[in-house]
C-alpha positions in Angstrom: 14.8 -26.9 11.1 11.6 -25.8 9.3 11.9 -25.1 5.6 11.3 -21.5 4.5 7.8 -20.8 3.1 7.2 -21.1 -0.6 7.1 -17.8 -2.4 5.6 -16.5 -5.6 7.7 -14.1 -7.7 5.6 -11.1 -8.9 6.4 -8.1 -11.0 5.6 -4.7 -9.5 2.7 -4.3 -11.9 1.3 -7.6 -10.7 1.6 -6.4 -7.1 -0.4 -3.3 -7.9 -3.1 -5.2 -9.7 -3.4 -7.9 -7.1 -3.6 -5.4 -4.2 -6.2 -3.3 -6.0 -8.4 -6.3 -6.8 -8.0 -7.7 -3.2 -9.0 -4.3 -1.8 -12.0 -4.1 -4.1 -13.0 -7.7 -3.2 -12.8 -6.8 0.5 -15.4 -4.1 -0.2 -13.3 -0.9 -0.5 -14.6 1.7 -3.0 -12.9 1.8 -6.4 -10.9 5.0 -5.7 -9.6 3.6 -2.4 -8.8 0.3 -4.0 -6.8 2.0 -6.8 -4.8 4.0 -4.1 -4.2 0.7 -2.3 -2.7 -0.8 -5.4 -0.4 2.1 -6.0 0.7 2.1 -2.3 1.4 -1.7 -2.5 3.6 -1.1 -5.6 5.5 1.7 -3.7 6.1 -0.5 -0.7 7.1 -3.5 -2.8 9.8 -1.4 -4.5 11.2 0.2 -1.3 10.3 -2.0 1.7 9.7 -5.4 0.1 7.0 -6.1 2.7 3.4 -5.4 1.8 1.2 -8.5 1.5 1.0 -9.5 5.1 0.2 -6.0 6.4 -2.4 -5.5 3.6 -4.1 -8.8 4.6 -4.3 -7.6 8.2 -6.0 -4.4 7.0 -8.4 -6.2 4.7 -9.3 -9.3 6.7 -9.6 -7.6 10.1 -10.2 -4.0 9.1 -9.6 -1.3 11.8 -12.2 1.5 12.2 -12.4 3.5 9.1 -10.9 6.6 10.8 -7.8 4.6 11.7 -7.4 2.8 8.4 -4.4 4.0 6.3 -6.2 2.8 3.2 -9.1 5.2 3.7 -6.8 8.0 5.1 -4.5 7.8 2.0 -6.5 10.2 0.0 -6.7 12.8 2.8 -3.0 12.6 3.5 -2.1 12.8 -0.2 -4.2 16.0 -0.5 -2.5 17.4 2.6 0.9 16.6 1.1 0.0 18.2 -2.2 -1.3 21.4 -0.5 1.3 21.6 2.3 -1.3 21.3 5.0 -0.1 20.0 8.4 -2.2 17.1 9.8 -2.4 15.1 13.0 -4.2 11.8 13.4 -4.4 10.2 16.9 -4.1 6.6 15.7 -3.3 5.0 12.4 -3.2 1.2 12.0 -0.3 -0.3 10.1 1.0 3.2 9.5 3.6 2.3 6.9 0.7 2.2 4.5 0.2 6.0 5.1 3.7 6.8 3.7 3.3 6.1 -0.1 0.5 8.6 -0.7 2.4 11.4 1.1 5.9 10.7 -0.2 4.8 10.2 -3.8 2.6 13.4 -3.8 4.5 16.1 -1.8 5.9 19.1 -3.7 7.8 20.4 -0.7 10.0 19.1 2.2 7.9 16.9 4.5 8.3 15.2 7.9 6.1 12.4 8.9 6.2 11.4 12.6 4.9 7.9 13.6 5.1 7.9 17.4 8.9 8.1 18.0 9.9 7.3 14.4 10.5 10.1 11.9 10.5 10.0 8.1 11.8 12.9 6.1 11.9 13.7 2.4 12.5 16.7 0.2 10.5 17.1 -3.1 11.8 14.6 -5.6 14.3 13.1 -3.2 14.7 9.8 -1.6 12.9 9.4 1.7 14.8 8.3 4.9 13.7 7.4 8.4 15.0 6.9 11.9 14.0 3.2 11.7 14.9 0.7 8.9 12.1 -0.2 6.5 11.5 -3.6 8.2 10.9 -2.0 11.6 8.5 0.6 10.1 6.6 -2.2 8.4 6.2 -4.0 11.8 4.6 -1.0 13.6 1.0 -2.2 14.4 -0.3 1.4 15.0 1.0 4.8 15.7 0.0 8.4 16.1 0.8 10.3 12.9 1.7 13.9 12.4 2.5 15.5 9.0 4.5 18.8 8.9 6.1 20.8 6.2 9.4 22.6 7.3 10.6 25.7 5.4 13.9 24.0 4.6 14.6 20.3 3.8 14.9 18.5 7.1 18.1 16.8 8.2 17.9 13.3 6.8 17.5 10.5 9.3 20.0 7.7 9.0 17.9 4.9 7.3 17.3 5.6 3.6 14.2 4.2 1.9 15.4 4.0 -1.7 14.1 1.8 -4.5 15.7 -1.5 -3.8 13.5 -4.1 -5.5 12.4 -4.7 -9.1 10.2 -7.7 -8.2 8.4 -9.0 -5.1 8.6 -12.4 -3.5 5.3 -13.0 -1.8 4.7 -16.0 0.5 2.4 -18.4 -1.3 -0.1 -18.6 1.6 -0.5 -14.8 1.6 -0.8 -14.8 -2.2 -3.7 -17.3 -2.0 -5.5 -15.2 0.6 -5.2 -12.1 -1.6 -6.3 -14.1 -4.6 -9.4 -15.3 -2.7 -10.3 -11.7 -2.0 -9.6 -10.7 -5.6 -11.8 -13.5 -6.8 -14.8 -11.8 -5.1 -14.6 -9.1 -7.8 -15.3 -11.6 -10.6 -18.8 -12.1 -12.0 -19.9 -15.7 -12.0 -20.6 -17.1 -15.4 -24.3 -17.6 -16.3 -26.3 -18.7 -19.2 -27.4 -15.1 -19.7 -23.8 -13.8 -19.7 -22.8 -16.4 -22.3 -25.8 -15.5 -24.5 -25.0 -11.8 -24.3 -21.4 -12.2 -25.3 -19.3 -12.2 -22.0 -16.0 -14.0 -22.3 -14.4 -15.4 -25.5 -17.4 -17.4 -26.6 -17.0 -20.5 -28.8 -14.5 -18.9 -31.3 -11.4 -17.4 -29.8 -8.9 -16.2 -32.4 -6.6 -14.3 -30.0 
């Protein structure tokens, strides 16, 4: 029987910073990378699955119009303004949830193909599929609607369940490799002009 993969235990803040740097290293703009970090923290708290789906979006990115990382800002603006929205195809659609559910000021229903996620303002979201099944959806059509009254809650709650995140070591290394691309290589010029701690470090 194979042994379980090694995991690295991260705080939620470490999840956010790693996801943000990895997104930036993969070439996403700063604003999109920051949204990605916040979405990773939301997923780490409520779903517990974020690193693998994020790597899939960063290493083999879908077309921009299907990427939930690029669509996050549009969906968050729609949620804040109560504007219905329909998108024909969204890759790894669980990444579209955090921006909407953290931003909405009114009851909202998100439909991902046959799965439905509902939430009232300030309430706990729930879904017709458990979190693990939502995380496994490779793609889905997405619709965003705002009913006049809070929708009947689907049976699967998505509450805050985790205070830390166990990330498979292999996935952490791949995310770190992307994050490393954001670092500026040391050079003689950078040393002369004061980058880094220099020769005397009293911290």
